[in-house]
N, C-alpha and C positions, 0 to 999 in steps of 0.2 A: 591745521589744529582747529580752527570755531568753524569752519566749513558748514554750513546747513545740508549740502549733499552729503558729509561724512556722522554716521549715528556712532559717533564717541559719543561715551556721559560728559566728559568735558564741551563736546560741544555743542548737544543735547540742554547743559546746560543752560548753557552762554544765550542761547537763543530762546529761553524757556523763563531764565531770571529776568529780576525787574533793575535792570541796570543801573535806571533813575535813581530807584531808594540804596540799590546798591554804593553808587558815588557819593550820595549826600552822607551816608553812613560814614563810610570812609572820612568825606571830609570835617564829620563834628566829632573824628577822631583825630585828625588832623589838629582842629583847631584846640582841642584835651590835652596833647601834646607844646602847640606852641604856649597853651595860657598858661604850663607847667613851668615854663620858661619864665614867665614876669611873676608868678604868684607861688612860688615852695621856697627858692631861695633864703627870705628873709624868715620862713618858721624853717628851716632848715638850721640855720643858725642861731637860732631862740634853742631848741631842742638840743645843739651841740653835736650837729652833723655837718658833715657834708654842704656845701651851698644845695651841688647838684645834688642829693642824693636821693630825692623826689622825684625828680628829671629824669635820672636814669633809671629808678623804677617804672616808672609811668611808660619812660617810650619803651624799654624791654619790655613792659605787659602787653603793651600794644600790637606785638606781634604775634603772643597764644590766642587774645583774643578776636587779631582778624583770624585769621588761622580756625578757632573754631567756629564764627558765623559765617564763612567759609564753608569749611565744612557740613554745618551742620543744616544748610540750603540747598545741599546736593540730597537730602534726604527727601523721601516721598510721603505722605500723611500716616500710614501705616507705622511707616519707618520712626518718626518724629514723635507719633502717640505714645510707643515706646520706648524710647529714650527719653520721653517726660513721665512717662511711669515710674522709669525705674531711677529716672532725680529725684523726683518726690516722694518714692519710698526711704533712699539714700541721704535725703534730708530730712524727712520725719525723724530718722532716727537719728541722725544728728543733734536736732532742735534736740531732745529727748538726754541723747549728751553729754550738751551746755548746759544742759539745770544744771547736772553733778559737776560736769569736768571743765567747765567754762571756765574763760576768764573775764572775771568780774572788774569793768571799768565803768565809776561812776555810778555804782550800787547795780546795772545793767550784766548780767552773760547773758553774752550776744555771741559771743567767737569762740572756738574750739581753735588751742596750740597745736601746731603737726612739723618738726623738726625745726621751732623758730620762727615758723612762717603761720600768721593767723586767722581762719576763716569763720564765715559770719554764712551758714548753711540757710538762711529765711532768704537771703537774697533770691538761691539757685532755686525754693520752694516755689517762688511767688510765679515766674515761667512757667512751670511745670505744672502747679496748679490751674494755671488760667487755659491749657491743653487740655488738662484732663478734664477740666468743669465742662469745657465747650464739649468736649465728647460726649457727655455724657447726659448735658441739653440735645447737642443733636439728639443721642437718640430716644430719648424722654421724645421729640418731637416726633419722630420716624414710629416708635414702638412703645403707645402709651400706656402698654402692661408692663414695661419695664420700671422696678422701682428707681430710678434716674437720678429724679428729684432727691429722695432719703436718701443714698448716699453722699450728694454733692452736699449736703445740709453735714451731711455725720462729720466728713472729707474738712468741711468748713467750721463746723464747732473742734475742733481736734487740732486743724491750725489757727487757729486762736488764742486757743486757750496755751496753747506751749508760747505763742508768741506774749501774751498778758504774761506768760508767769516768766519772761525772761528780767524785764518788762520791755515792751520794745513795741509805744500806740503806735506811731508813725507805719510799721508794716501793717501794724492789723489792719490802719485804717485801707489802704490799697488794697490788702487781701479781700474784704470786705466791699471793696468799690471792685473787684473785678467781677466776685459772685454776681451781683444786684447787677452788673452791669449784664451782663449774661441772661440772667432773669428776666431782663428787661427783653432785650432782642429778640427771645426764644418767647416773648408774649404771655403779656398777665394782664389782669386788671388793673383800672385805677386801686379799687379799696385796697387789696394787697399790697400796692406802692404806698399807700396813707401806710398801711399796719408795719412796713418796714423802714418807715422815715420814723416813722411816733419808739420803733425799738433801737434803730442807731440816735434818735437824744436819749430816751432810758441809757443805753451802753456812752454816750460820751460822759455823760450827768455822772453816771458809775463811776467812768474811769477819774473822772475829776476829782469825786471823793478820795476813793481809793488811793490814786497814788500821789503822794506831795510836789513830786516831783512837775509832773503834767498841773496840778493848780500854779504850784509858783512861775512858773513860765506863760500858764494864759492869764493872772491876775498881773504879771511885770510887765505884760503887753496892753491888758485894759484898762495899765492905772493912767493916773490923769497925765502921768507926760506924756502920755501915747506913744513913752518905748516899749523895745521889746527887752532891749540885756546892752552888756557892753556889745557884745560881736554886730549885732545886729546895727547899735549906733554907729560902729567905726565904718561899716558898713556902706550904710547910706551916705555916711560924708567920702568915703572913697567915689562913691558916683557924680557926688557934687563936684570934689574935685578935679575929677577926671574930663567934664564938657563932654563937648560933643564931640573931641575929638582928640582924648584923653593926654595924659605929658610926657604918651612917648615909652618906648621898654625900658624897666628898671628905673625909671621915671619917678612912680609914684613914692607918695609917702606914707600915708594913711596906711595903705594894704601891708603893710609894713608891722601892724600891731592890731591886724586882726588873726585870731589864732589859727582858726582854720579857713586859712584863705587860700590855701591849695587843695580845699577840700567841699566842705557844702559853700563855702563863703566866695569861691571861683568867681562867681559871674561878677560880683560885686570889685575885686579884681581885676577885671578884666575891664569893667568900667573906668578905675581910675589907670588905666594904662592904652590903653586904644579909643576909647572914649564913647558916647551913647551912641552911635554910630554902627560900632563893631556891633553892640549890643542885639542891637537891631537886626543886625545882617544874619549874627548867633539867632536871638528865638526864631526868625524866617525860617534860618533852615532847620532846626526843627520841627515849626512850624509845617513846612517840606514834609516830614518825614513822616510826620503825623497824619497829615492831609494822602499822603501815598500810599502808604501803609492802610486806612481807611478803604478808599478806593480802591486797593487790591482785593483787599475783602469785601466787598460790596459785588466784585467781579466774580466771583467763587459761583459754583455749581452745588459743589460738596458743601452742605448744610455744617460737614465739623469744621472743614477748613473756614467758613465763611466767619464763625462764632470763634475759633480759637485764634487770627486773626485781629479780629475787631478787641477780643479779652487783651491778647498779648499788648495793643498797639494804646488800648487804652491807659494800660499799665505804665507805658514808658510814657504815655502825655502827662499823664497826672502825678508822676511822679516827678517831672519836669516842672511842672506847674509849680506844685507845691513847693520845690527850689527858689525858685524864683522870686515865687511870693515871699519867702522870710528874706531872701537880700532886699526886696523893697518893703518888708515889713509892713505885707498886707496879713502874714500869716504868724502866728506865735514860734520862738527858733523850732527848729526841731532837724536831729541829724538823716538828714538824707541826700541825697547826691546827687547832683546833675547829671545825667547817661551819658555816658564816653568824655564828658568833662573833666569833672572834678574827679580828686586822687585817690586812688577804691581797688584794692585787686580784686576782693570777692566782687566788687558790685561791677566792676568791667570786665569782669567775665560772664558773670550773670548775665548781665543786658547783655554782651555777645549773644550768648545761648540763646536769651529772649528772640534779640532780633536773625538771628540766623533762621529761628523758625519759622522769625511770618515772612523771613526771602525762599523759604522750603514751601512749605502752603499756597504762597501764592502767585505758586509759580504757572508759565499757561502752560492749559494743554490743549494740543492742538483739536482735541473732538468734541471737547468741552464751550458752549456757547449760555452769554446773562440770557436767565431764565428767571421767571417773579411763578410764586405759586409754590402752595406748598406738594401737591404733587408730583412738580417737576423736580423736588429736592426729594422726596422717596425715593423716589427712583434711581436718584443718582448718589445717593448718601454712602450707596456700599460702593462705589466707583472710585476707586483709587488709582492715583498713579503708582505703574509698577516701577 
């Protein structure tokens, strides 16, 4: 089945996909299932649900997530780009519908409801935007006459506008970071970097002045007590309670009082149950995925693949850093999941799609070798695996 001599699609996939990265991603998904057993029962009981409600749902969602990740990893660069374009268009349409028909939670409209199931379209827009923006920047480097930057800026502006109307400041930061990273990777002057930095600071101040809930979180975080919120305080207590080796599965006490222990604060619940050493291993696994993905990006001769994989990896890594920083009270509280670990159906499926794209675009191509210099890229940017 997996013989090198057999030219079946499955055999070709097996010998070209990054198997080490694939194993790491599966391990991260298994960590998420394990932590759902430890963190979610108290949350479910507080909501009047079965203690295993979130455990069952998280476990069941892992099956289609794994299928999506592996299925997408079979795509060649052209198929990946087309799928990203379809997902991006569909996601933008649903984001527009969300503003009118979305579910309102704590003053924000970010979810659409289908047959009793909620969907957050912006989660799928992020990876799709990373791929399409990567293609636009790659085309601009090869064809300077193409108005790719203008299209990318217009696309960025549309997504940011829709996100701020929801409002969703955290997702806005991620999308802007992806676009900025691609701009940096495609080569820009330090003057432009400085101007973008000033624009970013002005935008952050505008968000602080325009959205009271953002101002409250930042003011609370920067307050004299140095605390962030009730959840952040309990999260820190859970970490201190667990110590190096944890209190054992089901034995931690503080995590029972963290409202989102199964979602945004699952890392603190992990510390209380399994200890800081387990958390270090979890962070190391996430770090391995980021480094392995970036190495895969740098080994690509195809410029589009290189930029797209880099952007997707930065999205995954930055989202992880934000979640961990909130748990450690290094950033104000923000509803952002830890990829594959936190509970959240849309987030898990969208992350699976993103990582499937990374596996697809970083697959080894026998005819390619690592080269440097734009001329080599120009000759190969149109060469895509069939």
